[in-house]
N, C-alpha and C positions, 0 to 999 in steps of 0.2 A: 504493500500500500504506500509506503514511504517513497519507493522508487517511482511509482506512478504519479504521486503528488509532485515530486521533485521534477519529473520530466515535463509535466504540464506547465510548470512555472519556470522552466528553463534554468533550474538549479543544478549545479554539478556536484553539490555537497549538501547533505542533510544528516544530522546526527541527533538522536534522542538519548539523554544521559541521566542517570541517577547520580547526582554529584557526591553525596556523603560517602557512597561506596565506590565512586568512580567506575560505575558499571555502564557499559554501552547497552542500551535496551534495543535500539534499532539504528541502522545507518544504511545509506544508499551505497551502491556498488563502488563508486569512486571516492567515497568519503575518506578523509584522513583522520582516524580516530584520535591520534595524538594531539591534534589541534585543540581538542577540548581541554586537555590537561595543562596546556600552556596559558590558559586564560587567567589573568591576575585576579586575586581575591577581591580587589576593590570593584572590578567590573561585575563579578558574581554578586556582590552586595547590591550594586545598582539594579541588577536584574531581579533580585529578590524583592525590590520595592515595586515591581511591575513595569519598570522601564524597559524599552526595547533598546539594547545596547549594541553599538557598532564595535566590532573587533578590528582594529587597524594593524594588521600584521603583514599585509600584502597589498601594495598599491595597485596591483592589477586585478584584485578580487575584492568584492564587497561581501563582508561577513556580518551577520546579525545574530544576536543571542537574546532569547526570551525565556522567561520561566512560564511553564504551562499552568493555566489556572486550574484550580480544584485538583491538582496533582502534587503530592508531597515531594518536594525537592527534585522535580523532573524538569529538565531544561531542553530546549531545542536550539540547535545551531545550524544555520543555513548559509550557503555561500554560492556566489555566481561570479563569473568573470565580468569585468567592466569593459565595455566597448572601447576600442582604441580612440574613437572620436571623443568620448567623454574624458579619457585620460589626457588627450591633447587639450581639451577644454580646461581641465584642472591645471595643466601646466601654464596655460595662458592666464588663468586667474591668479595663480601664484606669482607669475611675472608682473601682473598688474599690482598685486599687493606689495611686491618688492619695490616697484616704482613709486608707489604711494609713500612707503616709509622713507625712500630716498628723498622725495620732495619735502616730506615733513621735516627731516633733519636739515635739509638745505635751507629751509625757511629760517631756521633759528641761527644759521651761521652765515647768512648772506652778507651782512655788513662786516662781520668779524674777519672774513676772508681778505678783504681789502686792508684791514688793520694789520693782519699777519704779514701782508705784502709790504708793509712799511708806511702806508698812507694813514698817518695818525690825525689827519685833518678831516677825515670822512665824517659827515653828518647826514642824518635822515630827517629833513624838514617835515613837520607835522602835516603841512599842506600837501605834501607829495606822497604820503604814506600809502595811498591807494593807487598809485600810478607806477609806471615803468616796471622794474623787475619784480617788486612785491605783487603787483597786480597780475603779471604773467604767471608767477608761481601759484598764486591763489587760484587762478582760473584752472591751471593744470591740476592742482590739488583737488578741486571740486570735480573735475572731469574723471579723475582716477577713482574717486570714491564712488561715483555713479556707475563707472564701468565695473568695479568690483561687485557692487550690489547686483547689477544686471546680470553679470556672468554667473554669479552664485545662483540666482533665480533660474536662469536658463539651464544651468547644470541639473538642478532638481527636476525641471520639466523634461529634460532630455533623458534622465534616468527612468522616470515614470513612463515616458513614451516608448522607450526601448523595451521595457518589460511587457507592456500591453501589445506592442507590435509583435513580439515573439509569440505570445499567446494567440494573437489573431492569425498569424501565418500557420501555426500548427493546427488550429481549428479548421481553417479553410482547406488545408491539405487533406485532413482526415475526412471531411464531409464531402468535398467536391467530387472525389473519384466515383463513389457509388451512385451519385444522383442521376447521371445520364442513363445508365442501364435501367434504373428503376423507372424513369420517365418513359423510355422506349418500350420497356416490357409492358407497362400499363396501357400505352396506346395500342400495342399489338393485341393484348387481351381484349380490349374494347372492340377492335375491328373483327377479330376472329370468332369471339364467343358471344358477342352481344345478342345475336339473333338465335343462339342455341340454348340459352338458359331459360328456365321457366319464368323467373321474375326479372324481365329485362330492365324494368325501371330501377329496381334496387341494385342490380348489377352495374348499370351505367352510373348510378349515383356514387357507389363506392369507388369505382375506378376514377371517376372525375375528382373525387375527394383526394385520392392518392396523387393525381396529376397536379391538382391545385396546391396541395401542401408541398409537393416537390418544387414547384415554382417559387413558393414562399421561401423555402430553404435556400434556393439559388440566390434569391435577392439578399438574404441575410449573409450568405457567403461572400457575395460581391461587396457588401458593406464592410465585412471583415478585411477583405483584401485592400479596399480603398483606405481603410483606417491604417493598416500596416504600411501602406506605401504613401501615406500623406506627405507630399513634398514640402520642402522649405519654401517660404513665400518669395516670389519675384516682385520686388517693390518697384512702384512707378508713381509718379505724381498724377493726381486726378481730382475731380470734383466729386465729393461723396454724395451730394444730394441726388443727382440724376441716377446714380447707381442704385440707391435704395428705392427711389420712387419708381423706377422702371420695374423692379421686382414686385413691388406692391401692386402696380397696375396690371402686371401679367397674372398675378394670383387673383385679382379682381375679375378678370375675364374668365378664369377657370371656375370660380365659385361665385356665381351670381346671387346665391341666396345669402351670402355673408356681406355685411356692410363693412367696407374697408375705409379707414381714415388715415390720412398722412398729414402730419403737422410739423412745422418748423418756422422759426422767425428769421432764418438766415436765407439769403439769396444765393450764396455760394460758400462752400466749405472746402478749402484746400486740404488734401489728405494724401498720405503716402501709404500705399497698400498694394496687395496682390488682388486685383479686381475680381479674378475668378474665385478666389477664396472668400472675399467679402460677399459675393453673390451666393456662395454656398451657405454662408452664415444666415443670410436673410431668408433664403428659400427654406432652410431647415426650421428656422424659428417660426415662419408663417405656416408651414405645414403642421408643425406641432400644435400651433394655436387652432388651426382648422380641425384637426383630429380631436382636440380637447372639446371644442364646441359641438362636434358631432356626438361625442360621448355624453355630453350634457343634455343633448336634445333640446337646446334652447330654441324658443320661437323665432328669435332673430339674432343670429350670430353677429358679433361686432369685434373687429380687430383694429386696433389703433397703433400706428407706428409713428414715433416722434423722434426728431433729431435736435440736439441742443449743443451749441458751441459756447463754452465758458472758459476763459483764460486759456490754459494749455490742455484742456480736456474736451473730448467729444463724447456725448452720451447718446446712444440709440436705445429707445425703449419700445418694447412690443407688449401690449396688453390685450387680453381677450376676456370674454365672459363664459368660458368653458368650465370644466370641472376642477381646474387648478391642479396643483401638485399634491400627491399624498403626503400627509404630514410626517409620516415615518420614513419617507424617501427623499424629501426635499433637500436635506443636508448632503446627500450623496448622489443626487440625480445626475450630476455631471461626470460621475465615475463610469468607466467603460463597463458595458454589459449590465447596466442597471436599467430596467424598463418596466412599465406597467401594462404594456400591450402584449397580447398573446402572440402576435406575429412580429414583434419588434426585436431588433438586435441589441438595443441598449447602447448603440454607438453614436446616435445623432447628436446628443448634447456633449458627449465626450469629444467628438470631432470639432464641434463649435468651440468648445473651451480651448482645444489645442490651437486652433487657428487664431482665436482671440489673443491667447498668450504669445503666439508668434508675432502678433502685431502690437506688443507692449500694452495689452489691455486686460481687463478683468470682466468676468461673467457672474452676475448675481441673479438668483431666482427667488421669487416670493409669491405668496398668494394674496389676492386682493380681498379686502374686507367685504366688499359687495359681491364677491364671487369671481372665479376666474384666476388667471395668473398674470404676473408681470415679470418680464425678463429684461434686465438692464445690462447693456454692453458699454463699457467705458474705456476709451483709448487715451493714453497719455502721449500727447503729441511730441513733447520734448524727448521722452525716452524712445518713442518710435523713430524719430529722426536720427538719434544716435545709433539705434539698432540697425537701421537701413544703411547708414554710412559704414558701420562696422562690417556688415554682411558684404557690401560692395567691395570694401577694402580686402576682405579675406578671399573673395573670388579672384581679385587681381593677383 
């Protein structure tokens, strides 16, 4: 069972241990049991408090230790290799940190360097304190702090995306192969035996059910594959308003029974984005709202999309009068494979969140007091500009 669980999660090491007796209860085939005995006591004590502890013994592998609940002194250690791209990202982050501390130290010795060179007449006029070299260093200092914060956040996102991508590829591979023969066999049964069975109606109904659900599974597999292959954004300058409004207008033509509203006080909003991915965000959000309204069976469905530009932030809000989010799932609705629909893959909001994060944004979900849901996407324009410049620079 441990081998199966580890394979599904792309883990190359998993060990279950009874610490007081140093007894290995279970371990996967490729686990290194001795790694358990080299864990310092202070990390075991942290695990005893319920904390999930990272074991930093190998820069090329991520290892985590946790004490199993409701089990006396039983611990689980898991490990998996870190993707080379993430290791490279860590190296860049460490380089940025080193540059940060270099600048910090340089700020304190800027004037003293000239004094050491023998210029004892050096003075820093108070009126000039925010100009010239101090100003240049201060600007560089602030840029490095933001770069470190952004790279750390991107690293966490990359690690999570890598884990879910591995799962998606495995699921797609295991499910995709038998679908085609099932579909073909069902169609041949329908053609060959439909007129030979006693209850033709029931026979046709069951075969059509198999074909329909096979097609549903194909769609889910396609979403898995798309999630696993979600590319990095290709940034370009654009006007955000017509992009969003065109999507709203197209959904309005498809769903005439729903009242669509589009609201903004701006005539033009300059934006840096991957237009294809922004279209994907809006289509998914509006489709979710439409399905929620259908489930609520409201007499008149209403979906309102609004865009607001304030300072360095752009906010896109989509509200509906559907069933809203289940209270027990709203906190984790953006996690992969979380869904409330019987034929859903649970990847829609996860894909939206990944795209939003790639555009230096945040995704917030909430339920309206009057009923329905409200989804808010907020983009930080300053961070987005820095991120697009950094991505362009890396490509060069």
